[in-house]
C-alpha positions in Angstrom: 17.3 2.2 -18.7 15.8 4.4 -21.4 13.2 6.2 -19.2 16.0 7.2 -16.7 18.2 8.4 -19.6 15.3 10.5 -20.9 14.7 12.0 -17.5 18.4 12.8 -17.0 18.5 14.4 -20.5 15.5 16.6 -19.6 17.2 17.8 -16.4 20.4 18.6 -18.3 18.4 20.6 -20.9 16.6 22.8 -18.3 17.3 26.5 -18.8 19.2 28.3 -16.0 19.2 32.1 -15.8 22.6 33.6 -14.8 23.3 36.7 -12.8 23.9 38.9 -15.9 20.5 37.9 -17.3 21.8 35.4 -19.9 20.9 31.7 -19.9 22.5 28.4 -20.4 21.6 24.7 -20.1 21.8 23.3 -16.6 24.4 20.8 -17.7 26.3 20.0 -20.9 29.0 17.4 -21.6 31.9 18.7 -23.7 35.2 17.0 -24.0 37.4 14.4 -25.5 38.2 10.8 -24.5 40.9 8.5 -25.6 40.1 4.9 -26.4 43.2 3.9 -24.6 41.4 4.9 -21.4 39.4 2.3 -19.5 35.6 2.7 -19.4 35.8 2.6 -15.6 37.9 5.8 -15.7 35.9 7.5 -18.5 32.4 7.1 -17.0 33.1 9.2 -13.8 34.4 12.0 -16.0 31.3 12.0 -18.1 29.1 11.8 -15.0 30.9 14.7 -13.4 29.6 17.1 -16.1 26.1 16.7 -14.8 26.9 16.2 -11.1 25.4 12.8 -11.6 25.8 9.1 -11.2 26.0 6.1 -13.5 25.0 2.9 -11.8 24.9 -0.6 -13.2 22.1 -2.8 -11.8 22.3 -6.3 -13.1 22.6 -5.9 -16.9 21.0 -2.4 -16.9 22.8 0.9 -16.7 20.9 3.7 -14.9 22.0 7.3 -15.6 21.0 10.0 -13.1 21.6 13.7 -13.4 22.4 16.0 -10.5 19.0 17.1 -9.4 16.8 16.2 -6.4 15.1 12.9 -7.0 11.6 13.2 -5.5 11.1 9.9 -3.6 8.2 7.7 -4.5 8.9 4.9 -2.0 9.1 4.9 1.8 10.7 2.4 4.1 9.6 1.9 7.8 10.6 -0.3 10.6 8.4 -3.1 9.2 10.8 -3.4 6.3 13.8 -4.1 8.6 15.3 -7.5 9.0 17.9 -6.4 11.6 19.3 -3.4 13.4 20.2 -0.2 11.6 23.7 1.1 12.0 24.5 4.8 11.6 27.6 6.9 11.4 26.8 10.6 12.1 30.2 12.1 11.2 32.4 12.0 8.1 36.1 12.3 8.1 37.7 15.7 7.4 39.1 14.2 4.2 35.6 13.5 3.0 34.1 16.8 4.1 34.7 20.4 3.0 33.5 23.9 3.3 34.8 25.2 0.0 35.3 23.7 -3.5 37.8 24.8 -6.1 39.1 23.2 -9.2 39.5 23.3 -12.9 37.2 23.2 -16.0 37.9 23.6 -19.7 38.1 27.3 -20.6 37.0 28.1 -24.2 38.7 31.6 -24.0 42.0 29.9 -23.2 42.2 27.7 -26.3 40.2 25.1 -24.5 42.9 24.5 -21.9 42.1 23.8 -18.2 41.5 26.8 -16.1 40.4 27.6 -12.5 36.7 28.2 -12.0 35.6 30.7 -9.3 35.7 28.8 -6.0 32.5 28.2 -4.0 32.7 28.7 -0.3 30.0 28.3 2.4 30.5 30.9 5.2 28.1 28.9 7.4 30.1 25.7 6.9 33.4 27.5 7.7 31.9 28.8 10.9 30.7 25.3 11.8 34.3 24.1 11.2 35.7 26.7 13.7 36.9 29.0 11.0 39.2 26.4 9.4 39.1 26.4 5.6 38.7 22.9 4.2 38.9 22.5 0.4 37.7 19.9 -2.0 39.3 19.9 -5.4 37.2 19.1 -8.5 38.4 18.2 -12.0 35.6 19.0 -14.4 37.2 17.8 -17.6 33.9 17.8 -19.6 32.6 21.2 -18.4 33.4 24.3 -20.4 31.4 26.9 -18.5 32.6 28.6 -15.4 29.1 29.2 -14.1 28.1 25.6 -14.7 31.2 24.5 -12.9 30.2 26.7 -9.9 26.8 25.0 -9.8 28.4 21.6 -9.8 30.8 22.7 -7.1 28.0 23.9 -4.9 26.3 20.5 -5.2 29.5 18.8 -4.3 30.0 21.0 -1.3 26.5 20.6 0.1 26.5 16.8 -0.4 29.5 16.6 2.0 27.6 18.7 4.6 25.0 15.9 4.9 27.1 13.6 7.2 24.7 10.9 8.2 25.4 7.6 6.6 24.1 4.1 7.5 23.2 0.6 6.6 19.6 -0.5 6.3 19.4 -4.3 6.5 16.1 -4.7 4.7 13.7 -7.5 3.9 13.1 -8.3 0.3 10.5 -5.5 0.3 13.5 -3.1 0.2 14.4 -4.4 -3.3 12.0 -1.8 -4.8 14.7 0.8 -3.9 17.5 1.0 -6.4 21.0 2.6 -6.1 21.2 6.2 -7.3 17.7 7.0 -6.3 16.2 8.6 -3.1 14.0 6.8 -0.5 12.1 8.1 2.5 12.6 6.7 5.9 10.1 6.8 8.7 11.7 5.5 11.9 9.8 6.3 15.1 12.9 5.5 17.2 14.8 8.4 15.7 11.8 10.7 15.3 12.1 10.6 11.5 9.0 11.1 9.4 9.6 10.8 5.6 13.3 11.7 5.9 15.1 11.5 2.5 18.2 9.4 2.0 20.2 8.7 -1.2 20.8 5.1 -1.9 24.5 4.5 -2.5 24.4 0.7 -2.8 22.0 -2.2 -2.6 23.0 -5.9 -2.2 21.3 -9.2 -1.5 22.2 -10.7 1.8 21.2 -13.5 4.1 19.5 -12.1 7.2 20.2 -13.3 10.8 17.0 -15.4 10.7 18.1 -17.2 7.5 15.8 -15.3 5.1 17.0 -13.5 2.0 17.1 -9.7 2.3 18.2 -6.6 0.5 20.6 -4.4 2.4 20.9 -0.7 1.5 23.8 1.7 2.1 22.3 5.2 2.6 23.4 8.8 2.9 21.4 11.7 4.1 20.3 14.1 1.4 18.0 17.2 1.0 16.3 19.1 -1.9 18.3 22.2 -0.9 21.5 20.7 -2.2 20.3 21.3 -5.8 18.7 24.7 -5.3 20.4 27.6 -7.1 19.7 31.3 -7.3 21.8 33.9 -9.0 22.7 35.8 -5.9 24.3 32.8 -4.1 
């Protein structure tokens, strides 16, 4: 999808001002792959360098960089073909309040090194003071500050715990995986609440009609905010 690729490239090329007044691109991809590796193993490594996703939809690859995707589509109860199911908590294994890991350090002969960990004091307090870490391997990132930005996104994504299944009519087919959709559901008091689309599949609804069912995860613009004093 060339338009998606161009949009992702533009996001990566955005200039970020660092705490010392210098600047760098939001994301760059720097590393080496072996053709002995399988593409299914290589693609996530490449995507990690932009905190993004690579999604295949039919015969088309969509490439999405790690930035808030402003939704253009909205789903309501009229798009439902069945009951929504939600899970409001994620397992401790899938959640964290701190992220640490490795990146490629140019000053160490391009060998892996630890980037400064990112910790949310608010999240630690919410977890009753227990430190819960998530480890990241950023094998195509060679900037410690860039690694910190990616780590912060990773952390805040895990703090959005609401996941669910939206059994939609065919009208939901407009919404593709990797993008964001708004939900307005009066039953839950939601008005234009954003959700990230993890997966979309065709399915037969209970009434025998063909539908498009979405797997959703709560998201927020604040996940991708960054200021130099954070």
